[in-house]
C-alpha positions as CSV (number, residue, x, y, z in Angstrom):
1,X,3.5,-14.2,-34.5
2,X,3.9,-16.7,-31.7
3,X,4.0,-15.3,-28.2
4,X,5.6,-17.3,-25.4
5,X,4.9,-16.9,-21.7
6,X,6.5,-18.6,-18.7
7,X,4.5,-20.3,-15.9
8,X,3.9,-17.0,-14.2
9,X,2.5,-15.3,-17.3
10,X,5.6,-13.2,-17.9
11,X,6.6,-12.7,-21.5
12,X,9.8,-14.0,-23.0
13,X,12.2,-11.8,-24.9
14,X,11.0,-13.3,-28.2
15,X,7.5,-12.3,-27.4
16,X,8.4,-8.8,-26.2
17,X,10.6,-8.0,-29.2
18,X,7.7,-7.6,-31.7
19,X,4.7,-7.3,-29.5
20,X,2.0,-5.3,-31.4
21,X,0.7,-3.9,-28.2
22,X,4.0,-2.1,-27.8
23,X,3.1,0.3,-30.6
24,X,3.0,3.9,-29.4
25,X,-0.3,5.6,-29.8
26,X,-0.5,8.1,-32.6
27,X,-0.6,11.8,-32.0
28,X,-4.3,11.8,-33.0
29,X,-5.5,9.4,-30.2
30,X,-2.8,9.7,-27.5
31,X,-2.5,12.2,-24.6
32,X,-1.1,15.6,-25.6
33,X,2.4,16.5,-24.6
34,X,1.3,18.3,-21.5
35,X,-0.6,15.2,-20.3
36,X,-4.1,16.5,-20.9
37,X,-6.7,14.2,-22.5
38,X,-7.7,14.9,-26.1
39,X,-11.2,15.9,-26.9
40,X,-12.1,12.5,-28.3
41,X,-11.3,11.0,-24.9
42,X,-13.1,13.5,-22.8
43,X,-16.3,11.5,-22.6
44,X,-14.6,8.2,-21.8
45,X,-14.6,6.6,-18.4
46,X,-10.8,6.3,-17.6
47,X,-8.1,8.0,-15.5
48,X,-6.2,11.0,-16.9
49,X,-3.1,9.9,-18.7
50,X,0.2,10.4,-16.9
51,X,3.7,9.9,-18.3
52,X,5.2,7.1,-16.2
53,X,8.8,5.9,-15.5
54,X,10.8,4.0,-13.0
55,X,11.3,0.2,-12.3
56,X,8.6,-2.3,-13.2
57,X,6.6,-3.7,-10.3
58,X,3.6,-6.1,-9.8
59,X,0.2,-5.0,-8.4
60,X,-1.3,-6.8,-5.4
61,X,-3.6,-9.6,-6.5
62,X,-7.2,-8.5,-6.8
63,X,-9.6,-11.2,-5.6
64,X,-13.4,-10.6,-6.0
65,X,-16.7,-12.3,-6.1
66,X,-19.5,-11.7,-8.7
67,X,-23.1,-12.7,-8.4
68,X,-23.2,-13.9,-12.1
69,X,-22.1,-17.1,-13.9
70,X,-18.5,-17.5,-15.1
71,X,-19.5,-17.6,-18.8
72,X,-21.3,-14.2,-18.6
73,X,-18.4,-12.6,-16.7
74,X,-15.8,-14.1,-19.1
75,X,-17.5,-12.8,-22.2
76,X,-18.1,-9.4,-20.6
77,X,-14.4,-9.0,-20.0
78,X,-13.0,-10.6,-23.2
79,X,-15.4,-9.1,-25.8
80,X,-14.2,-5.5,-26.5
81,X,-17.7,-4.3,-27.3
82,X,-19.3,-5.8,-24.2
83,X,-16.4,-4.6,-22.0
84,X,-16.8,-1.1,-23.4
85,X,-20.6,-1.1,-22.7
86,X,-20.0,-2.3,-19.2
87,X,-17.2,0.1,-18.3
88,X,-17.9,3.1,-20.3
89,X,-14.6,2.7,-22.2
90,X,-15.5,2.1,-25.8
91,X,-13.5,-0.8,-27.2
92,X,-12.4,-2.2,-30.5
93,X,-10.8,-5.5,-31.5
94,X,-11.8,-9.1,-31.1
95,X,-11.9,-11.8,-28.3
96,X,-9.7,-14.4,-30.1
97,X,-6.2,-15.6,-29.3
98,X,-3.8,-13.1,-30.9
99,X,-6.6,-10.6,-31.2
100,X,-5.6,-7.0,-30.4
101,X,-7.8,-4.6,-28.5
102,X,-8.0,-0.9,-27.7
103,X,-10.1,0.9,-25.2
104,X,-11.1,4.6,-24.7
105,X,-9.5,5.8,-28.0
106,X,-6.2,4.1,-27.2
107,X,-6.0,4.9,-23.5
108,X,-5.0,1.3,-23.1
109,X,-4.2,-1.3,-25.7
110,X,-3.1,-4.9,-25.8
111,X,-3.4,-8.4,-27.2
112,X,-4.9,-11.7,-26.1
113,X,-2.1,-14.2,-25.5
114,X,-3.8,-17.2,-24.0
115,X,-7.5,-18.1,-23.5
116,X,-9.3,-20.9,-21.7
117,X,-13.1,-20.4,-22.1
118,X,-14.7,-19.3,-18.8
119,X,-11.5,-20.0,-16.9
120,X,-8.5,-18.0,-18.0
121,X,-7.6,-14.8,-19.9
122,X,-3.9,-13.8,-20.4
123,X,-3.3,-10.5,-22.1
124,X,-0.5,-8.1,-23.0
125,X,-1.6,-4.7,-21.7
126,X,-0.2,-1.2,-21.8
127,X,-1.3,2.4,-21.4
128,X,-1.2,4.6,-24.5
129,X,0.9,7.1,-22.5
130,X,3.7,4.7,-21.7
131,X,6.8,5.5,-23.7
132,X,8.2,2.8,-26.1
133,X,11.0,2.1,-23.7
134,X,8.5,0.6,-21.2
135,X,7.5,-3.0,-22.2
136,X,3.9,-4.2,-22.2
137,X,2.6,-5.6,-18.9
138,X,0.8,-8.9,-18.4
139,X,-2.8,-9.1,-17.1
140,X,-4.1,-12.5,-16.0
141,X,-7.8,-13.0,-15.2
142,X,-8.7,-16.3,-13.5
143,X,-12.3,-17.4,-13.1
144,X,-13.6,-20.1,-10.7
145,X,-17.0,-21.2,-9.5
146,X,-17.9,-20.1,-6.0
147,X,-19.4,-22.3,-3.3
148,X,-22.5,-20.1,-3.7
149,X,-24.6,-21.1,-6.7
150,X,-24.4,-18.7,-9.7
151,X,-21.4,-16.8,-8.1
152,X,-18.0,-16.5,-9.7
153,X,-14.7,-15.8,-8.1
154,X,-12.3,-13.7,-10.2
155,X,-8.6,-13.1,-9.4
156,X,-6.6,-10.5,-11.4
157,X,-2.8,-10.5,-11.5
158,X,-1.2,-7.5,-13.1
159,X,2.6,-8.0,-13.7
160,X,5.3,-5.5,-14.8
161,X,3.9,-2.0,-14.5
162,X,5.9,1.2,-14.0
163,X,6.3,1.9,-10.3
164,X,4.8,5.4,-10.8
165,X,1.6,3.8,-12.3
166,X,1.0,1.4,-9.5
167,X,-1.2,3.6,-7.2
168,X,-3.4,4.7,-10.1
169,X,-3.8,1.2,-11.6
170,X,-4.4,-0.5,-8.2
171,X,-7.3,1.8,-7.6
172,X,-8.3,2.0,-11.2
173,X,-9.1,-1.7,-11.6
174,X,-11.9,-1.2,-9.0
175,X,-13.1,2.2,-10.1
176,X,-13.0,1.8,-13.9
177,X,-13.4,-1.9,-14.4
178,X,-14.8,-4.2,-11.7
179,X,-17.3,-1.8,-10.0
180,X,-18.8,-0.6,-13.3
181,X,-19.1,-4.2,-14.5
182,X,-20.9,-5.2,-11.3
183,X,-23.3,-2.3,-11.9
184,X,-23.8,-3.1,-15.6
185,X,-24.6,-6.7,-14.9
186,X,-27.0,-5.7,-12.2
187,X,-25.1,-7.7,-9.7
188,X,-26.9,-6.8,-6.5
189,X,-25.9,-10.0,-4.8
190,X,-22.3,-9.0,-4.1
191,X,-22.4,-5.2,-4.1
192,X,-21.9,-3.8,-0.6
193,X,-24.7,-1.6,0.7
194,X,-23.8,2.1,1.3
195,X,-21.9,2.6,4.5
196,X,-24.0,4.4,7.1
197,X,-23.8,5.2,10.8
198,X,-20.9,6.2,13.0
199,X,-17.4,5.1,12.1
200,X,-15.3,2.7,14.1
201,X,-12.6,5.4,14.6
202,X,-10.1,3.9,17.1
203,X,-9.4,0.4,18.3
204,X,-6.9,-0.8,21.0
205,X,-4.9,-4.0,20.9
206,X,-3.8,-4.9,24.5
207,X,-0.1,-5.6,24.9
208,X,2.2,-6.8,27.6
209,X,5.0,-4.9,25.8
210,X,3.5,-2.0,23.7
211,X,6.8,-1.3,21.9
212,X,7.2,-5.0,20.9
213,X,3.6,-5.1,19.7
214,X,3.9,-1.9,17.6
215,X,7.0,-3.4,15.9
216,X,5.2,-6.6,15.1
217,X,2.3,-4.8,13.3
218,X,4.6,-2.5,11.5
219,X,6.7,-5.4,10.3
220,X,3.7,-7.6,9.2
221,X,1.2,-5.0,7.9
222,X,3.3,-2.0,7.2
223,X,1.3,0.2,9.7
224,X,2.7,3.6,10.6
225,X,3.4,3.3,14.4
226,X,4.9,5.8,16.8
227,X,5.1,6.7,20.4
228,X,2.1,8.9,21.1
229,X,2.7,9.3,24.8
230,X,5.2,8.0,27.4
231,X,3.5,4.6,27.8
232,X,1.3,4.5,24.7
233,X,2.2,3.5,21.2
234,X,-0.3,4.3,18.4
235,X,-0.8,3.2,14.9
236,X,-2.5,4.3,11.6
237,X,-3.6,1.5,9.3
238,X,-4.3,1.3,5.6
239,X,-4.8,4.1,3.0
240,X,-7.9,6.3,3.7
241,X,-9.2,5.7,0.1
242,X,-9.1,2.0,0.2
243,X,-12.2,-0.1,-0.3
244,X,-12.1,-1.2,3.4
245,X,-11.6,2.3,4.8
246,X,-9.1,2.9,7.6
247,X,-8.8,3.0,11.3
248,X,-6.4,4.4,13.9
249,X,-5.6,2.7,17.2
250,X,-3.0,1.9,19.8
251,X,-1.3,-0.7,22.0
252,X,-2.2,0.0,25.7
253,X,-0.2,-1.7,28.3
254,X,-2.2,-4.7,29.5
255,X,-3.5,-4.2,33.0
256,X,-5.7,-6.3,35.2
257,X,-9.4,-5.5,34.6
258,X,-11.4,-4.1,37.6
259,X,-13.7,-6.7,39.2
260,X,-17.0,-7.0,37.4
261,X,-15.8,-5.5,34.1
262,X,-14.9,-7.2,30.8
263,X,-13.4,-5.8,27.6
264,X,-15.0,-6.5,24.2
265,X,-13.5,-9.7,22.8
266,X,-13.3,-8.7,19.2
267,X,-11.3,-10.7,16.7
268,X,-9.9,-8.5,13.9
269,X,-9.5,-9.5,10.3
270,X,-6.7,-7.8,8.4
271,X,-6.5,-7.5,4.6
272,X,-3.6,-9.8,3.5
273,X,-3.2,-10.9,-0.1
274,X,-1.8,-13.3,-0.7
275,X,-2.4,-14.9,2.7
276,X,0.6,-17.3,2.4
277,X,3.0,-14.4,2.1
278,X,1.6,-12.8,5.3
279,X,1.8,-16.1,7.2
280,X,5.6,-16.0,6.6
281,X,5.7,-12.3,7.8
282,X,3.8,-13.2,11.0
283,X,6.3,-16.0,11.8
284,X,9.3,-13.8,10.9
285,X,8.0,-11.0,13.2
286,X,7.7,-13.3,16.2
287,X,4.0,-14.3,15.9
288,X,2.4,-17.7,15.3
289,X,0.1,-19.2,12.7
290,X,-2.4,-21.4,14.6
291,X,-4.9,-22.0,11.8
292,X,-3.0,-22.4,8.5
293,X,-4.4,-20.9,5.3
294,X,-7.8,-22.3,4.4
295,X,-10.7,-21.4,2.1
296,X,-14.1,-20.3,3.3
297,X,-17.2,-19.3,1.3
298,X,-16.4,-15.6,1.9
299,X,-12.6,-15.8,1.2
300,X,-9.3,-17.2,2.3
301,X,-8.2,-16.9,6.0
302,X,-5.5,-17.9,8.4
303,X,-5.7,-17.6,12.2
304,X,-2.7,-16.1,13.9
305,X,-1.4,-14.9,17.3
306,X,0.7,-11.7,17.7
307,X,3.6,-11.4,20.0
308,X,1.2,-10.5,22.9
309,X,-1.0,-13.6,22.4
310,X,-3.9,-11.7,20.7
311,X,-5.7,-13.7,18.0
312,X,-6.4,-12.2,14.6
313,X,-7.1,-13.5,11.1
314,X,-5.3,-12.8,7.8
315,X,-8.0,-12.3,5.2
316,X,-8.1,-12.4,1.4
317,X,-11.3,-11.9,-0.4
């Protein structure tokens, strides 16, 4: 069967019609009707299956660095046996174009659509618990050499998943795939050390107009902002269970500093992937992009000013 994809990796109707990865898992190796995992899956490293529905959405792009060469990482992800050994999700299938694969006794299945050795993997992908009415999603891995020797940059794009599956999959790619692979490959070059010490629990962004500032950050980053006191607007940023943690803060009205004092001149970096989309949000919300998107060794950044003249960076790993 010939599968066709468009420039963005989305499947055409011809490809979707008879995709082998659309087959529904059998009763033997699929979740039970009440959503519990079968005994054969109990020892596999994967999330509990959930019956999903709703419109199809795309996950945020995942952008990571590994302290191993591209060929090692490519083979670990493509070869079902190596992938299973690295992630704890036993796999079957082959790593050829058109080859089908299955992991964790059918928890997820799919097919390799397009391969460029050590550079690109495009797959049809679905959970075994998805009903037949939900089409297979598209997973795209891109591999690129990092500026640091023997390091590889990997970006993952996951297109067309049920909206109800988005939170689980977004976190699951880290917890069940990339973090276990780092550990399996003994990649101690890019693994972050355990977090220790006191938390940065509150940060303040000075504002000439606190209400205007709170609206800017809500519009650009989706922060939960509200009026905490008569002259003080506060915010809560990011999900608590994200890789980067979370922090609360506020927008105090800017006042003249007493003689002989100086506030800390910190420049914050905000998670923003893809950076170019957030540059547009900054401008639309009344801010300025003063250093357009550019690549650094540690990621992609763009320098900006908010409505109050405070400098910050948009950051994509």
